[in-house]
VOGU-3710 file (C-alpha; in Angstrom, 3 decimals, decimal comma):
1> matktkphqr> 22,926/11,246/23,847  22,009/11,326/20,207  18,498/11,344/18,860  17,649/8,768/16,246  15,713/9,792/13,185  14,918/7,611/10,210  14,338/8,721/6,611  10,865/8,393/5,116  11,713/5,781/2,509  9,082/3,153/3,082
11> lgprplpihl> 8,920/0,153/0,792  6,546/-1,898/2,917  4,577/-3,752/3,740  7,315/-6,223/2,886  7,279/-8,247/0,785  4,709/-6,124/-1,019  4,233/-8,427/-4,060  3,311/-11,336/-1,789  0,750/-9,282/0,131  -0,812/-7,980/-3,080
21> maasgyymsl> -0,886/-11,410/-4,720  -2,407/-12,978/-1,600  -5,140/-10,339/-1,478  -5,971/-10,404/-5,186  -5,827/-14,204/-5,312  -8,141/-14,506/-2,334  -10,758/-12,158/-3,760  -10,533/-13,708/-7,220  -11,211/-17,094/-5,639  -14,283/-15,661/-3,910
31> iaasltlkng> -15,588/-14,287/-7,190  -15,002/-17,660/-8,837  -16,724/-19,445/-5,946  -19,723/-17,148/-6,269  -20,388/-18,661/-9,683  -21,329/-21,937/-7,978  -24,482/-20,299/-6,662  -26,382/-21,447/-9,745  -25,965/-25,125/-8,842  -26,496/-24,626/-5,138
41> siiwspdlkp> -23,027/-25,828/-4,154  -22,181/-22,929/-1,826  -22,089/-24,223/1,730  -22,575/-21,344/4,148  -21,018/-21,367/7,581  -23,626/-21,280/10,402  -22,622/-17,718/11,320  -23,211/-16,480/7,776  -26,431/-18,346/6,978  -28,823/-15,632/8,251
51> raqdlmerle> -26,980/-12,884/6,347  -26,781/-15,057/3,230  -30,493/-15,747/3,364  -31,226/-12,041/3,771  -29,008/-11,218/0,782  -30,669/-13,846/-1,392  -34,134/-12,521/-0,580  -33,086/-9,014/-1,545  -31,480/-10,249/-4,752  -34,680/-12,069/-5,657
61> alarhphrkp> -36,663/-8,877/-5,053  -34,203/-6,903/-7,157  -34,456/-9,405/-9,993  -38,277/-9,210/-9,949  -38,349/-5,414/-9,688  -35,146/-4,158/-11,331  -35,944/-0,450/-10,967  -36,978/-0,557/-7,307  -34,189/-0,259/-4,781  -34,540/-2,454/-1,682
71> spknqpqknr> -35,582/-0,459/1,355  -32,779/-0,035/3,876  -35,276/0,207/6,700  -34,273/-1,904/9,701  -31,225/-3,201/7,845  -27,738/-2,761/9,288  -25,460/-0,793/6,979  -23,141/-3,741/6,418  -26,047/-5,898/5,170  -27,489/-3,486/2,618
81> tpkslhadta> -27,276/-4,402/-1,044  -24,079/-2,952/-2,571  -24,682/0,173/-4,630  -23,008/-1,438/-7,613  -26,003/-3,759/-8,008  -27,950/-0,756/-9,255  -25,239/0,523/-11,574  -25,497/0,286/-15,329  -23,920/-2,847/-16,802  -23,618/-4,340/-20,257
91> aplqersidv> -26,824/-6,350/-19,778  -30,127/-4,737/-18,778  -30,917/-5,322/-15,116  -34,084/-7,283/-15,842  -32,089/-9,774/-17,914  -29,742/-10,613/-15,080  -30,475/-13,668/-12,943  -29,978/-13,925/-9,205  -26,687/-15,787/-9,606  -25,302/-13,016/-11,822
101> lftqaveaea> -26,402/-10,366/-9,333  -24,746/-12,329/-6,544  -21,450/-12,562/-8,430  -21,605/-8,847/-9,169  -22,139/-8,158/-5,460  -19,103/-10,258/-4,546  -17,004/-8,593/-7,232  -18,048/-5,126/-6,058  -17,156/-5,915/-2,455  -13,811/-7,351/-3,553
111> rkrlgamlkg> -12,972/-4,178/-5,481  -14,009/-2,088/-2,504  -11,774/-3,967/-0,070  -8,770/-4,098/-2,371  -9,144/-0,381/-2,964  -9,298/0,293/0,764  -6,168/-1,819/1,295  -4,258/0,092/-1,383  -5,437/3,392/0,090  -4,151/2,331/3,512
121> iniyrhhpyh> -0,784/1,282/2,070  -0,436/4,600/0,262  -1,232/6,568/3,423  1,303/4,506/5,347  4,083/4,925/2,794  3,720/8,707/2,847  2,959/9,163/6,537  5,078/11,877/8,209  5,698/9,910/11,423  9,204/8,646/12,094
131> rsvsepdilw> 10,779/7,112/15,157  12,666/9,644/17,222  13,916/8,628/20,650  16,693/9,644/23,019  19,285/6,958/22,442  20,732/4,832/25,272  24,426/4,437/25,917  26,416/1,442/24,679  27,914/-0,687/27,460  29,468/-3,481/25,401
141> qegtsqlldy> 29,896/-4,441/21,770  30,928/-7,587/19,952  30,768/-7,931/16,197  27,529/-6,348/15,005  25,880/-6,805/18,430  25,606/-4,078/21,055  24,474/-4,015/24,659  22,396/-0,870/25,063  22,444/0,737/28,511  19,189/2,366/29,712
151> rpfrtgsesh> 20,478/3,384/33,136  20,446/7,088/32,123  16,639/6,791/32,002  16,324/5,138/35,413  14,293/7,120/37,924  14,114/6,961/41,691  16,892/6,819/44,233  16,545/3,088/44,880  18,205/0,730/42,396  16,243/-2,448/41,758
161> rpvilipslv> 17,311/-5,748/40,215  19,261/-5,265/36,941  17,775/-6,916/33,867  18,976/-7,830/30,406  16,429/-7,898/27,568  17,068/-10,522/24,897  14,991/-10,204/21,701  14,652/-12,524/18,724  17,336/-12,762/16,063  14,937/-12,172/13,165
171> nrayimdlqq> 13,621/-8,714/14,085  15,148/-5,469/15,266  15,661/-5,160/19,005  13,882/-1,821/19,243  10,491/-3,538/19,425  11,319/-3,422/23,146  11,893/0,347/22,847  9,471/1,250/20,087  8,426/4,766/21,024  9,660/7,328/23,519
181> dhsfarhlaq> 6,358/7,200/25,415  5,598/3,507/24,883  8,723/1,487/25,587  9,128/-1,699/27,591  12,809/-0,955/28,252  12,150/2,613/29,431  9,191/1,495/31,521  11,402/-0,906/33,472  14,101/1,750/33,829  11,614/4,313/35,092
191> aghsvflldw> 10,560/1,778/37,716  14,115/1,810/39,074  15,745/-1,108/37,243  19,123/-1,046/35,526  18,068/-2,138/32,052  20,268/-3,456/29,266  18,997/-4,412/25,798  20,957/-6,841/23,643  20,708/-5,443/20,107  21,847/-8,226/17,779
201> gapgsieqtf> 22,168/-6,072/14,685  22,205/-7,567/11,190  24,644/-10,444/10,630  28,077/-9,297/9,483  30,741/-11,456/7,891  31,519/-13,081/11,251  27,890/-13,609/12,278  27,027/-15,205/8,942  29,100/-18,186/10,105  27,248/-18,398/13,453
211> dlgdyiartr> 24,970/-21,240/14,434  22,663/-21,175/17,458  25,486/-22,256/19,759  27,568/-19,239/18,735  24,718/-16,831/19,455  24,095/-18,476/22,826  27,789/-18,059/23,657  27,516/-14,370/22,726  24,423/-14,087/24,925  26,406/-15,427/27,862
221> raidacaaec> 29,156/-12,905/27,300  26,579/-10,117/27,228  25,123/-11,398/30,506  28,635/-11,514/31,957  29,151/-7,881/30,972  25,911/-6,853/32,720  26,625/-8,833/35,880  30,171/-7,477/36,064  28,985/-3,887/35,522  26,332/-4,178/38,245
231> dtpiaaigyc> 28,402/-6,441/40,496  25,391/-8,683/41,116  23,427/-11,474/39,434  20,822/-10,202/37,001  17,425/-11,175/35,646  17,196/-12,232/32,015  14,062/-11,437/29,994  13,735/-13,247/26,685  11,112/-12,410/24,071  9,988/-14,982/21,472
241> mggvlalaas> 13,091/-16,694/20,042  15,085/-14,593/22,498  13,482/-16,562/25,305  14,939/-19,809/23,969  18,358/-18,150/23,726  18,004/-16,696/27,228  17,146/-20,082/28,734  19,957/-21,922/26,936  22,498/-19,253/27,887  21,390/-19,034/31,515
251> lgiqdrvdal> 21,595/-22,788/32,055  25,369/-22,573/31,753  25,837/-19,559/34,075  23,288/-19,946/36,860  25,495/-18,029/39,282  25,034/-14,860/37,205  21,299/-15,094/36,468  18,964/-15,142/39,466  15,616/-14,979/37,639  14,257/-15,668/34,180
261> ilmatpwdfh> 11,249/-14,199/32,364  10,167/-15,876/29,134  7,696/-13,931/26,982  5,855/-15,703/24,134  8,675/-18,245/24,015  8,173/-21,349/21,833  9,262/-24,815/22,887  6,992/-27,512/21,476  7,090/-26,645/17,781  4,625/-29,407/16,934
271> aerpdqakal> 1,983/-28,202/19,369  -1,325/-27,233/17,738  0,073/-26,945/14,174  2,509/-29,845/13,565  1,770/-30,053/9,838  2,609/-26,374/9,407  5,946/-26,816/11,196  6,843/-29,841/9,100  5,838/-28,018/5,933  8,291/-25,259/6,820
281> aallpglepg> 11,051/-27,827/7,261  10,198/-29,235/3,840  10,931/-25,831/2,298  14,593/-25,902/3,323  15,972/-27,526/0,136  14,395/-24,748/-1,913  15,909/-22,109/0,358  19,411/-23,571/0,252  20,641/-22,022/-3,038  19,961/-18,487/-1,816
291> mtqsgelavd> 21,437/-19,135/1,619  24,532/-20,784/0,174  25,182/-17,813/-2,076  24,479/-15,025/0,441  25,325/-16,712/3,745  21,942/-15,828/5,195  18,206/-16,292/4,933  17,060/-13,035/3,347  14,720/-10,614/5,078  11,998/-10,805/2,435
301> vlqglfagld> 12,046/-14,598/2,548  11,553/-14,473/6,302  8,785/-11,898/5,900  7,134/-14,115/3,332  7,199/-17,077/5,715  5,588/-14,966/8,455  2,972/-13,729/5,988  2,057/-17,342/5,319  0,813/-17,675/8,899  -2,045/-15,290/8,113
311> pmlavrkfit> -2,081/-14,310/4,416  -4,949/-11,838/4,822  -3,512/-9,966/7,801  -2,114/-7,172/5,622  -5,518/-6,686/3,995  -7,324/-6,389/7,305  -4,870/-4,086/8,993  -4,432/-1,652/6,082  -8,187/-1,443/5,517  -8,538/-0,521/9,180
321> faqrdpdgaa> -5,630/1,922/8,987  -7,208/3,707/6,003  -10,208/4,550/8,200  -8,176/6,125/11,002  -7,346/9,746/11,594  -3,785/9,917/10,167  -2,836/12,506/12,790  -4,146/10,472/15,714  -2,124/8,509/18,259  -3,481/5,196/16,958
331> ahafvaledw> -2,229/5,948/13,441  1,197/6,939/14,758  1,382/3,713/16,767  0,426/1,722/13,660  3,136/3,376/11,554  5,723/2,874/14,301  4,953/-0,830/14,472  4,752/-1,254/10,703  8,117/0,483/10,270  9,618/-1,983/12,736
341> lndgvalaap> 8,045/-4,950/10,957  9,491/-3,809/7,639  12,914/-3,095/9,138  13,737/-6,790/9,348  16,998/-8,615/9,915  18,365/-11,502/7,860  19,131/-14,754/9,644  22,567/-16,346/9,428  22,310/-19,430/7,221  23,589/-21,914/9,864
351> varncitgwy> 21,037/-20,566/12,364  18,268/-20,876/9,781  19,233/-24,503/9,191  19,334/-25,172/12,953  15,876/-23,708/13,471  14,115/-25,015/10,374  15,489/-28,551/10,517  15,926/-29,007/14,260  13,214/-26,931/15,908  10,456/-27,006/13,302
361> gknsteqgtw> 11,219/-30,256/11,527  12,351/-32,542/14,343  10,896/-30,628/17,299  14,295/-31,087/18,942  13,532/-28,731/21,845  10,494/-30,670/23,063  12,103/-34,019/22,224  15,164/-33,199/24,323  17,602/-33,687/21,450  18,692/-30,054/21,013
371> rvdglpvdps> 22,229/-29,683/22,322  24,530/-26,741/22,951  28,197/-27,353/23,741  27,436/-31,056/23,606  24,857/-30,868/26,403  21,058/-31,043/26,043  19,153/-27,838/26,690  16,986/-29,176/29,508  14,561/-26,719/31,157  14,164/-29,032/34,141
381> qwskptlvli> 17,773/-28,232/35,065  17,055/-24,532/35,475  17,024/-23,971/39,246  15,975/-20,314/39,541  12,529/-18,641/39,686  10,922/-18,192/36,286  7,941/-16,280/34,942  6,427/-17,562/31,697  4,056/-15,118/29,971  1,793/-16,597/27,295
391> paadrivppa> -0,274/-14,344/25,002  -3,731/-15,865/24,596  -4,103/-14,405/21,090  -0,655/-15,388/19,815  -0,653/-16,215/16,073  3,122/-16,746/15,883  3,810/-18,937/18,924  0,817/-21,168/19,700  -0,003/-20,935/23,438  0,395/-24,709/23,769
401> sahalaakip> 3,970/-24,411/22,490  4,885/-21,963/25,264  2,907/-23,887/27,874  5,044/-26,970/27,180  8,106/-25,003/28,272  6,489/-23,730/31,471  5,518/-27,288/32,386  9,175/-28,357/32,370  10,606/-25,611/34,609  10,549/-26,484/38,333
411> qcleltlpvg> 10,103/-23,015/39,890  7,717/-21,488/37,414  4,835/-19,051/37,498  2,796/-19,219/34,285  0,420/-16,425/33,274  -1,828/-16,298/30,210  -2,437/-12,720/29,126  -5,175/-11,074/26,982  -2,818/-9,833/24,256  -1,213/-11,046/21,050
421> higmmtarna> 2,411/-11,886/20,301  3,552/-8,413/19,269  0,936/-6,860/21,509  3,105/-7,782/24,511  5,222/-4,805/23,495  2,806/-2,607/21,570  -0,781/-3,067/22,760  -2,495/-0,215/24,557  -3,051/-2,484/27,556  0,503/-3,877/27,545
431> qtevwgpvlk> 1,587/-1,663/30,435  -1,079/-3,056/32,769  -1,510/-6,589/31,423  2,115/-7,464/30,621  4,637/-5,000/32,014  2,873/-4,815/35,375  3,230/-8,576/36,075  6,868/-8,376/34,969  7,619/-5,638/37,510  5,767/-7,494/40,231
441> flsdpkgsvp> 7,777/-10,652/39,575  11,078/-8,771/39,482  10,363/-7,275/42,874  10,305/-10,733/44,481  11,027/-13,662/42,118  11,310/-16,286/44,857  8,083/-15,199/46,502  6,225/-15,204/43,177  6,670/-18,819/42,110  4,696/-21,725/43,596
451> q> 6,663/-23,627/46,207
//
């Protein structure tokens, strides 16, 4: 088996201009807001009021005694007056009012955080880590999609239930096999399961004409290939959007799928954040010219839409990364995940229209109006045991969205887990909190669900 290595040509975090504009715009708005101190219009949140009061008292003392530095005694490091307040400026210190000092403090902190973010990005882009794993075999291929076979990594003499892993269409499949020593697919194989991973690949000329129904049909053919190879029904494990595809595909071939596991799978797209979903649908006319020309929704457009869910995420994570030991395991795990995030996949234009208009705009899944092959995709018609795993800290799929799906499946065990959306595959506690329950369910699906 070959070993995969990737060149060190990092352009991320993608799309970099959006992340930089979001960060600079945010901090510029804070500096501008600080100017309202003079008229008392700043409204502090209850959590910040004590720290704000402490800062104001120290600023008042600094204004009265410009050459005396406030004593740091009994003050936490994060609450001490920024050093820049004592730096030379165009105006003598004694001529500066409290509101000016406050704005200078905000501006200094903004520069500090932006600098730390840029430092973290620079370290990431030049980090020596690259993904290198022993590659699985290929069982089946259709178009740009491959069915990766992890049976060579199976351990133990006893062969347990075969499983097919079905990831989302908008990210690379290797999130389920991220690192040699931290891989969901390899973990299942080492527990004795015959594991197959459906790697969608980037849309080719054929896939650019696909809608959701075409991808679901391909999913069924991949399941058929697994069941035929193993000569037994299999379990299907869908992750995020892959869970919706897994459910829709399995409904039509219930003789070949004997259990279903849905991980962070959305269903009610108007749960918790309906305005956000409708706002996404409203963007479709503006996206149409690019999709019409290229046949797909571009990777950077998709990345930009995800960035909109939490515009300051890149700032926080790269500031934290800049403080880590670059040679440590945590830094390597960060780079591995960030490389995957930046190695995105475009979405076929018809699929993008299906999802944006139908799922997000009309909430067709929850409303029961989403159809495949002319038939509604109805979770209540799924007759086999199902495990629904819901990350409590999911920022991408609101827990209520996934809960709505679990509530519709007759034989369903629902578990809420202390991880985030991507953390189901990458978190340090994923093996115990997520993969452990998966293995337990696979060992006895019928005995796991409430009767």
